Backbone as a chain_set.jsonl record, in Angstrom:
{"seq": "MEPRSSRYDLPLTIEIRDPAWKRLVPRPEYWIRRAFQALPDATPATIVLASDREVRRLNAQFRGKNKPTNVLTFEPQPGQAGDMILAFGVVKREAATARKRPQHHLAHLIVHGLLHLEGFEHESVAEAREMERLETWLLARIGVPNPWKHL", "coords": {"N": [[-51.854, -222.176, 25.177], [-48.805, -223.416, 24.046], [-45.856, -221.296, 23.486], [-44.157, -221.181, 20.376], [-41.082, -221.652, 18.652], [-40.357, -219.689, 15.665], [-39.286, -219.854, 12.435], [-37.591, -217.7, 12.364], [-36.603, -217.826, 15.105], [-38.392, -216.827, 17.172], [-40.216, -216.368, 19.955], [-43.13, -217.227, 19.278], [-46.348, -217.686, 18.378], [-48.574, -218.066, 15.882], [-52.057, -217.961, 14.838], [-54.503, -218.417, 12.214], [-57.552, -218.001, 12.245], [-59.802, -216.98, 10.669], [-60.117, -217.269, 7.376], [-60.25, -215.277, 5.687], [-58.371, -213.243, 6.242], [-56.04, -213.747, 4.822], [-56.713, -213.072, 2.293], [-56.899, -210.476, 2.687], [-54.357, -209.412, 3.924], [-51.62, -210.008, 2.187], [-49.349, -212.917, 2.899], [-49.71, -212.75, 5.827], [-48.477, -213.876, 8.088], [-45.826, -212.987, 7.656], [-45.803, -210.287, 8.08], [-46.637, -210.217, 10.76], [-44.431, -211.52, 12.108], [-42.418, -209.713, 11.375], [-43.274, -207.48, 12.734], [-43.213, -208.233, 15.404], [-40.307, -208.61, 15.64], [-39.447, -206.161, 15.813], [-39.548, -205.337, 18.343], [-36.974, -205.807, 20.415], [-36.391, -208.608, 22.486], [-39.214, -209.108, 23.139], [-41.963, -209.956, 24.643], [-43.111, -213.445, 24.953], [-45.79, -214.644, 22.713], [-49.019, -215.43, 21.766], [-50.584, -214.965, 18.587], [-53.714, -214.357, 17.413], [-55.472, -214.172, 14.299], [-58.604, -213.605, 13.833], [-62.451, -213.507, 13.344], [-64.756, -210.824, 13.29], [-66.926, -211.555, 14.709], [-66.004, -213.474, 16.688], [-63.924, -212.005, 18.213], [-65.854, -210.009, 19.153], [-67.524, -211.822, 21.029], [-65.375, -212.461, 22.865], [-64.632, -209.858, 23.771], [-67.15, -208.899, 24.832], [-67.242, -210.987, 27.121], [-64.744, -210.748, 28.486], [-64.455, -207.84, 28.839], [-66.968, -206.616, 29.086], [-67.976, -205.391, 26.856], [-70.045, -205.337, 24.284], [-69.194, -205.571, 21.357], [-67.165, -205.795, 18.449], [-63.541, -205.173, 18.619], [-60.517, -203.852, 17.354], [-58.188, -204.898, 18.296], [-57.472, -207.399, 20.963], [-55.773, -207.692, 23.89], [-54.434, -210.002, 26.163], [-52.672, -210.321, 28.956], [-49.72, -212.201, 29.857], [-49.992, -215.259, 31.696], [-47.967, -216.59, 34.628], [-45.242, -218.192, 33.242], [-46.493, -218.627, 30.699], [-47.504, -217.692, 27.323], [-48.416, -214.249, 26.167], [-51.517, -213.299, 24.979], [-52.966, -212.343, 21.882], [-55.65, -210.992, 19.957], [-57.127, -210.569, 17.003], [-59.522, -208.648, 15.198], [-60.993, -209.317, 12.179], [-62.873, -207.704, 10.122], [-62.81, -205.154, 11.474], [-60.425, -204.452, 11.42], [-59.867, -204.289, 8.69], [-61.747, -202.263, 7.913], [-60.78, -200.126, 9.524], [-58.192, -199.738, 8.422], [-58.996, -199.052, 5.608], [-60.508, -196.695, 6.091], [-58.524, -195.179, 6.994], [-56.778, -194.956, 4.869], [-54.624, -196.585, 4.695], [-52.267, -199.11, 4.122], [-53.38, -202.391, 4.629], [-51.408, -204.433, 5.717], [-49.765, -202.778, 6.81], [-51.362, -201.557, 8.742], [-52.0, -203.891, 10.057], [-49.283, -204.464, 11.318], [-48.868, -202.332, 12.756], [-50.869, -202.632, 14.722], [-49.971, -205.164, 15.821], [-47.456, -204.301, 17.157], [-48.654, -202.465, 18.76], [-50.104, -203.966, 20.479], [-48.159, -205.649, 21.67], [-46.523, -203.7, 23.115], [-48.57, -203.301, 25.028], [-48.413, -205.756, 26.304], [-45.85, -205.658, 27.223], [-46.352, -203.984, 29.312], [-47.136, -201.222, 28.8], [-49.514, -198.573, 28.737], [-52.316, -196.592, 27.797], [-53.808, -194.675, 29.083], [-53.724, -192.279, 30.127], [-53.037, -188.955, 28.802], [-50.403, -188.482, 28.562], [-49.311, -190.838, 28.683], [-50.312, -192.121, 26.358], [-49.164, -190.313, 24.451], [-46.561, -191.228, 24.87], [-46.617, -194.067, 24.022], [-47.482, -193.763, 21.336], [-45.152, -192.576, 20.238], [-43.246, -194.606, 20.752], [-44.344, -196.581, 19.209], [-44.181, -195.48, 16.748], [-41.47, -195.284, 16.29], [-40.62, -197.884, 16.501], [-42.158, -199.019, 14.361], [-40.893, -197.726, 12.267], [-38.474, -198.987, 12.118], [-38.957, -201.324, 10.848], [-39.694, -200.432, 8.373], [-42.393, -199.482, 8.347], [-44.599, -196.983, 7.781], [-45.148, -193.925, 9.639], [-47.902, -194.447, 11.678], [-49.499, -192.505, 12.886], [-49.241, -190.33, 11.414], [-51.275, -189.285, 9.565], [-53.646, -188.52, 11.041]], "CA": [[-51.021, -222.854, 24.02], [-47.496, -223.214, 24.206], [-45.211, -220.572, 22.261], [-43.092, -222.039, 19.649], [-40.226, -220.602, 17.792], [-40.584, -219.744, 14.293], [-37.93, -220.081, 11.708], [-36.877, -216.694, 12.987], [-36.356, -217.964, 16.353], [-39.027, -215.79, 17.852], [-41.033, -217.098, 20.852], [-44.178, -216.748, 18.694], [-47.343, -218.613, 17.777], [-49.584, -217.352, 15.106], [-53.214, -218.82, 14.236], [-55.248, -217.716, 11.238], [-58.813, -218.67, 12.278], [-60.724, -216.67, 9.717], [-59.277, -217.215, 6.155], [-60.288, -213.705, 5.077], [-57.226, -212.444, 6.619], [-55.289, -214.113, 3.819], [-57.133, -212.242, 1.148], [-56.573, -208.874, 2.93], [-53.005, -209.147, 4.013], [-50.754, -211.106, 1.777], [-48.379, -213.145, 3.948], [-49.852, -212.204, 7.167], [-47.518, -214.415, 9.089], [-44.666, -212.283, 7.512], [-45.991, -209.013, 8.776], [-46.681, -210.234, 12.149], [-42.98, -211.794, 12.453], [-41.751, -208.436, 11.328], [-43.829, -206.455, 13.891], [-42.625, -208.903, 16.52], [-39.036, -208.487, 15.624], [-39.213, -204.645, 15.982], [-39.404, -205.286, 19.643], [-36.109, -206.935, 20.947], [-36.822, -209.102, 23.848], [-40.529, -209.021, 23.227], [-42.781, -210.91, 25.392], [-43.723, -214.496, 23.935], [-47.148, -214.203, 22.288], [-49.879, -216.076, 20.736], [-51.441, -214.029, 17.965], [-54.728, -214.877, 16.599], [-56.413, -213.551, 13.386], [-59.862, -214.015, 13.995], [-63.454, -212.987, 12.93], [-65.301, -209.766, 14.299], [-67.823, -212.361, 15.835], [-65.2, -214.214, 17.638], [-63.53, -210.971, 18.882], [-67.093, -209.473, 19.882], [-67.711, -212.526, 22.126], [-64.268, -212.257, 23.958], [-64.674, -208.473, 24.345], [-68.207, -209.029, 25.866], [-67.156, -211.931, 28.128], [-63.875, -210.03, 29.384], [-64.438, -206.467, 28.945], [-68.289, -206.204, 29.217], [-68.435, -204.682, 25.662], [-70.763, -206.398, 23.402], [-68.98, -205.096, 20.084], [-65.829, -206.13, 18.246], [-62.639, -204.291, 18.687], [-59.343, -204.149, 16.449], [-57.254, -206.077, 18.962], [-57.703, -207.597, 22.372], [-54.669, -208.309, 24.416], [-54.259, -210.673, 27.406], [-51.33, -210.445, 29.609], [-49.464, -213.53, 30.082], [-49.817, -215.713, 33.142], [-46.553, -216.959, 34.688], [-44.828, -219.476, 32.397], [-47.157, -218.706, 29.49], [-47.258, -216.308, 26.543], [-49.557, -213.483, 26.271], [-52.452, -213.612, 24.054], [-53.558, -211.235, 21.172], [-56.615, -211.64, 18.955], [-57.526, -209.18, 16.145], [-60.962, -208.782, 14.327], [-60.758, -208.954, 10.63], [-63.801, -206.685, 9.799], [-62.656, -203.999, 12.265], [-58.975, -204.025, 11.079], [-60.123, -203.981, 7.489], [-62.49, -200.973, 7.902], [-59.973, -199.05, 9.78], [-57.126, -199.553, 7.203], [-59.644, -198.439, 4.603], [-60.829, -195.463, 6.508], [-57.194, -194.303, 7.309], [-56.06, -195.088, 3.7], [-53.416, -197.451, 4.948], [-52.217, -200.483, 3.476], [-53.731, -203.27, 5.536], [-50.354, -205.114, 6.096], [-49.084, -201.621, 7.77], [-52.07, -201.48, 9.85], [-51.836, -205.074, 11.011], [-48.088, -204.532, 11.885], [-49.044, -201.451, 13.794], [-51.721, -203.242, 15.82], [-49.209, -206.024, 16.65], [-46.575, -203.525, 17.902], [-49.361, -201.837, 19.899], [-50.42, -205.195, 21.485], [-46.912, -206.005, 22.259], [-46.466, -202.828, 23.991], [-49.302, -203.6, 26.033], [-47.866, -207.073, 26.818], [-44.927, -205.046, 28.102], [-46.853, -203.075, 30.526], [-47.561, -199.98, 28.507], [-50.889, -198.35, 28.701], [-52.315, -195.348, 27.186], [-54.99, -194.019, 29.876], [-53.568, -190.683, 30.331], [-52.488, -188.163, 27.56], [-48.82, -188.63, 28.566], [-49.089, -192.478, 28.296], [-50.795, -192.137, 24.95], [-48.111, -189.833, 23.626], [-45.209, -192.156, 24.971], [-47.117, -195.146, 23.221], [-47.615, -193.309, 19.978], [-43.794, -192.3, 20.021], [-42.628, -195.847, 20.725], [-44.869, -197.346, 18.046], [-43.72, -194.844, 15.494], [-39.973, -195.594, 16.271], [-40.49, -199.331, 16.488], [-42.584, -199.249, 13.08], [-39.884, -197.2, 11.351], [-37.443, -199.942, 12.235], [-39.278, -202.53, 10.058], [-40.116, -199.952, 7.256], [-43.601, -199.252, 8.366], [-44.715, -195.468, 8.038], [-45.777, -193.346, 10.92], [-49.391, -194.548, 11.715], [-50.157, -191.245, 13.381], [-49.086, -189.141, 10.685], [-52.479, -188.678, 8.927], [-54.565, -188.429, 12.136]], "C": [[-49.625, -222.26, 24.462], [-46.811, -222.26, 23.259], [-44.414, -221.534, 21.592], [-42.199, -221.063, 18.924], [-40.411, -220.882, 16.312], [-39.278, -219.953, 13.528], [-37.067, -218.786, 11.962], [-36.384, -216.596, 14.488], [-37.021, -216.974, 17.241], [-39.973, -216.697, 18.784], [-42.566, -216.537, 20.59], [-45.13, -217.729, 18.211], [-48.499, -217.857, 16.999], [-50.693, -218.428, 14.532], [-53.909, -217.875, 13.415], [-56.669, -218.531, 11.509], [-59.79, -218.118, 11.355], [-59.745, -216.411, 8.293], [-59.278, -216.005, 5.384], [-59.216, -212.996, 5.262], [-56.039, -212.512, 5.535], [-55.39, -213.343, 2.552], [-56.781, -210.672, 1.645], [-55.064, -208.648, 3.138], [-52.285, -210.186, 3.478], [-49.618, -211.389, 2.636], [-48.605, -212.652, 5.339], [-48.813, -212.601, 8.298], [-46.019, -213.52, 9.025], [-44.739, -211.05, 8.35], [-46.163, -209.273, 10.316], [-45.467, -210.694, 12.704], [-42.217, -210.507, 12.468], [-41.92, -207.334, 12.322], [-43.041, -206.868, 15.136], [-41.095, -208.711, 16.595], [-38.645, -207.016, 15.92], [-38.99, -204.445, 17.443], [-38.245, -206.195, 20.316], [-36.477, -207.281, 22.325], [-38.48, -209.043, 24.234], [-41.096, -210.332, 23.902], [-43.391, -212.144, 24.589], [-45.209, -214.383, 23.769], [-47.683, -215.139, 21.506], [-50.706, -215.0, 19.994], [-52.402, -214.557, 17.118], [-55.53, -213.934, 15.677], [-57.678, -214.164, 13.233], [-60.954, -213.201, 13.185], [-63.802, -211.852, 13.903], [-66.108, -210.564, 15.263], [-67.23, -212.94, 17.056], [-64.581, -213.085, 18.713], [-64.743, -210.289, 19.796], [-67.492, -210.276, 21.141], [-66.804, -212.516, 23.083], [-64.476, -210.886, 24.521], [-65.978, -208.323, 25.167], [-67.92, -209.84, 27.143], [-65.93, -211.18, 29.011], [-63.823, -208.603, 29.631], [-65.867, -205.91, 29.137], [-68.75, -205.325, 28.033], [-68.838, -205.428, 24.641], [-70.474, -205.79, 21.864], [-67.503, -205.701, 19.838], [-64.887, -205.003, 18.369], [-61.518, -204.675, 17.682], [-58.644, -205.073, 17.087], [-57.415, -206.133, 20.47], [-56.313, -208.112, 22.792], [-54.867, -208.85, 25.919], [-52.965, -210.912, 27.783], [-50.971, -212.017, 29.94], [-49.613, -213.928, 31.607], [-48.219, -216.508, 33.431], [-46.398, -218.34, 33.997], [-45.531, -219.519, 30.997], [-47.065, -217.514, 28.651], [-48.432, -215.486, 26.63], [-50.271, -213.788, 24.894], [-52.88, -212.111, 23.258], [-54.348, -211.684, 20.125], [-57.276, -210.257, 18.298], [-58.666, -209.526, 15.317], [-60.702, -208.351, 12.923], [-61.416, -207.93, 10.016], [-63.181, -205.264, 10.328], [-61.344, -203.4, 11.57], [-59.024, -203.655, 9.544], [-60.833, -202.569, 7.285], [-61.541, -199.796, 8.306], [-58.871, -198.772, 8.851], [-57.66, -198.672, 6.155], [-59.881, -196.883, 4.835], [-59.741, -194.559, 6.712], [-56.411, -194.172, 5.997], [-54.562, -195.569, 3.905], [-53.377, -198.628, 4.466], [-52.371, -201.442, 4.749], [-52.649, -204.099, 6.306], [-49.75, -204.128, 7.012], [-50.044, -201.685, 8.989], [-52.072, -202.566, 10.865], [-50.398, -205.097, 11.807], [-48.311, -203.497, 13.068], [-49.867, -201.881, 15.124], [-50.852, -204.18, 16.661], [-48.245, -205.3, 17.483], [-47.488, -202.828, 19.032], [-49.795, -202.754, 20.955], [-49.249, -205.503, 22.179], [-46.42, -205.046, 23.147], [-47.21, -203.012, 25.384], [-48.87, -204.705, 26.963], [-46.706, -206.792, 27.837], [-45.15, -204.225, 29.103], [-47.193, -201.673, 30.112], [-49.076, -199.757, 28.471], [-51.163, -196.967, 28.171], [-53.69, -194.608, 27.893], [-54.953, -192.708, 29.904], [-53.012, -190.12, 29.058], [-51.055, -188.518, 27.528], [-48.669, -190.069, 28.281], [-49.243, -192.549, 26.944], [-49.629, -191.596, 24.02], [-46.892, -190.713, 23.646], [-45.563, -193.489, 24.098], [-46.965, -194.861, 21.893], [-46.019, -193.051, 19.563], [-43.23, -193.554, 19.748], [-43.119, -196.611, 19.432], [-44.335, -196.561, 16.784], [-42.381, -195.243, 15.281], [-39.815, -197.03, 15.946], [-40.991, -199.714, 14.916], [-41.611, -198.839, 11.979], [-38.743, -198.343, 11.282], [-37.676, -201.052, 11.21], [-39.894, -201.867, 8.8], [-41.627, -199.708, 7.045], [-43.961, -197.723, 8.619], [-45.456, -195.206, 9.286], [-47.211, -193.618, 10.749], [-50.131, -193.441, 12.257], [-50.016, -190.08, 12.424], [-50.456, -188.601, 10.02], [-53.701, -188.342, 9.914], [-54.616, -187.001, 12.606]], "O": [[-49.337, -221.181, 24.981], [-47.19, -222.385, 22.095], [-44.025, -222.572, 22.127], [-42.506, -219.903, 18.65], [-40.578, -221.995, 15.813], [-38.25, -220.226, 14.149], [-35.855, -218.855, 11.759], [-35.894, -215.59, 15.001], [-36.336, -216.308, 18.017], [-40.449, -217.726, 18.306], [-43.149, -215.722, 21.306], [-44.653, -218.675, 17.583], [-49.26, -217.092, 17.591], [-50.4, -219.465, 13.937], [-53.981, -216.687, 13.733], [-56.837, -219.634, 10.99], [-60.766, -218.852, 11.199], [-58.862, -215.56, 8.193], [-58.422, -215.739, 4.54], [-59.006, -212.067, 4.482], [-55.238, -211.593, 5.36], [-54.426, -213.013, 1.861], [-56.41, -209.821, 0.837], [-54.534, -207.716, 2.533], [-52.216, -211.248, 4.098], [-48.932, -210.483, 3.111], [-47.665, -212.156, 5.961], [-48.407, -211.857, 9.19], [-45.258, -213.369, 9.981], [-43.889, -210.784, 9.201], [-45.754, -208.391, 11.072], [-45.284, -210.327, 13.864], [-41.475, -210.209, 13.404], [-41.078, -206.512, 12.682], [-42.355, -206.089, 15.797], [-40.632, -208.655, 17.734], [-37.49, -206.769, 16.266], [-38.313, -203.488, 17.819], [-38.581, -207.296, 20.75], [-36.809, -206.462, 23.181], [-38.91, -208.953, 25.384], [-40.713, -211.484, 23.697], [-44.125, -211.906, 23.63], [-45.856, -214.008, 24.746], [-47.023, -215.692, 20.626], [-51.428, -214.225, 20.621], [-52.049, -215.19, 16.123], [-56.188, -213.013, 16.16], [-57.821, -215.177, 12.549], [-60.57, -212.314, 12.422], [-63.351, -211.798, 15.047], [-66.042, -210.346, 16.473], [-67.744, -212.938, 18.174], [-64.733, -213.252, 19.924], [-64.585, -210.072, 20.998], [-67.77, -209.685, 22.184], [-67.23, -212.556, 24.237], [-64.493, -210.769, 25.746], [-65.913, -207.632, 26.184], [-68.342, -209.391, 28.209], [-66.145, -211.021, 30.213], [-63.178, -208.17, 30.586], [-65.948, -204.702, 29.355], [-69.748, -204.611, 28.136], [-68.04, -206.177, 24.077], [-71.458, -205.532, 21.17], [-66.764, -206.039, 20.763], [-65.347, -203.868, 18.239], [-61.577, -205.796, 17.178], [-58.429, -206.13, 16.494], [-57.486, -205.115, 21.159], [-55.738, -208.922, 22.065], [-55.418, -208.15, 26.769], [-52.184, -211.588, 27.113], [-51.812, -212.87, 30.224], [-49.417, -213.159, 32.548], [-47.491, -216.908, 32.523], [-47.137, -219.319, 34.107], [-45.184, -220.379, 30.188], [-46.634, -216.448, 29.091], [-49.446, -215.959, 27.144], [-49.758, -214.369, 23.937], [-53.068, -211.041, 23.836], [-53.971, -212.601, 19.395], [-57.751, -209.266, 18.853], [-58.749, -210.63, 14.779], [-60.28, -207.246, 12.582], [-60.734, -207.161, 9.339], [-63.102, -204.322, 9.538], [-61.191, -202.225, 11.237], [-58.272, -202.768, 9.138], [-60.375, -201.808, 6.433], [-61.457, -198.744, 7.673], [-58.637, -197.611, 8.516], [-57.026, -197.689, 5.77], [-59.561, -196.002, 4.036], [-59.891, -193.34, 6.641], [-55.469, -193.381, 5.946], [-53.561, -195.059, 3.402], [-54.424, -199.266, 4.348], [-51.646, -201.329, 5.737], [-52.91, -204.458, 7.454], [-49.202, -204.578, 8.018], [-49.595, -201.848, 10.124], [-52.12, -202.422, 12.086], [-50.345, -205.708, 12.874], [-47.973, -203.785, 14.216], [-49.588, -201.555, 16.277], [-50.862, -204.145, 17.891], [-48.186, -205.704, 18.645], [-47.015, -202.665, 20.157], [-49.859, -202.423, 22.139], [-49.358, -205.629, 23.399], [-45.801, -205.529, 24.096], [-46.71, -202.921, 26.506], [-48.944, -204.616, 28.189], [-46.531, -207.373, 28.909], [-44.228, -203.747, 29.764], [-47.538, -200.898, 31.005], [-49.829, -200.691, 28.195], [-50.212, -196.187, 28.11], [-54.513, -194.033, 27.18], [-55.943, -191.995, 29.741], [-52.514, -190.913, 28.259], [-50.544, -188.845, 26.456], [-47.744, -190.387, 27.533], [-48.324, -193.038, 26.286], [-49.196, -192.22, 23.052], [-46.253, -190.94, 22.619], [-44.62, -193.939, 23.448], [-46.326, -195.66, 21.208], [-45.724, -193.401, 18.42], [-42.723, -193.741, 18.641], [-42.317, -197.194, 18.703], [-44.082, -197.237, 15.786], [-42.054, -195.558, 14.137], [-38.933, -197.38, 15.163], [-40.372, -200.562, 14.273], [-41.506, -199.478, 10.932], [-38.157, -198.474, 10.208], [-36.717, -201.667, 10.743], [-40.603, -202.594, 8.104], [-42.141, -199.702, 5.927], [-43.597, -197.241, 9.692], [-46.196, -195.998, 9.871], [-47.795, -193.115, 9.788], [-51.353, -193.407, 12.111], [-50.593, -189.008, 12.608], [-50.616, -187.381, 10.007], [-54.724, -187.876, 9.413], [-55.346, -186.686, 13.546]]}, "num_chains": 1, "name": "protein.A"}
């Protein structure tokens, strides 16, 4: 898919494939754009709000794990946008378990995925701490509370 500019002039495409997302998060496009705006010069991205079933299929195909996960991120190929796909049920359960507003959890996962598209990883403890610090700082820029505070 080709990235398109939103009315906020962001290199961003948003697809809502599972309509349940609009019941969970009022105005999900708004929260995705806000999260995207937190990263100046963010990598162009296509963000898909999908079902657990779709994410489980992709997770099995590309990562060999036959279960849904909250977000899958696919690095961009030359001249293309990166891709992010989020699983409705997983995100809903995580937000409820952590007692977080679903829109804040969605924004956190978008920022997390965008950092992956920028090359950040969390394989080591030091990398994880750096990503958590960046996520907290970026989310604060858009008024989303520290996602790590209650963990």
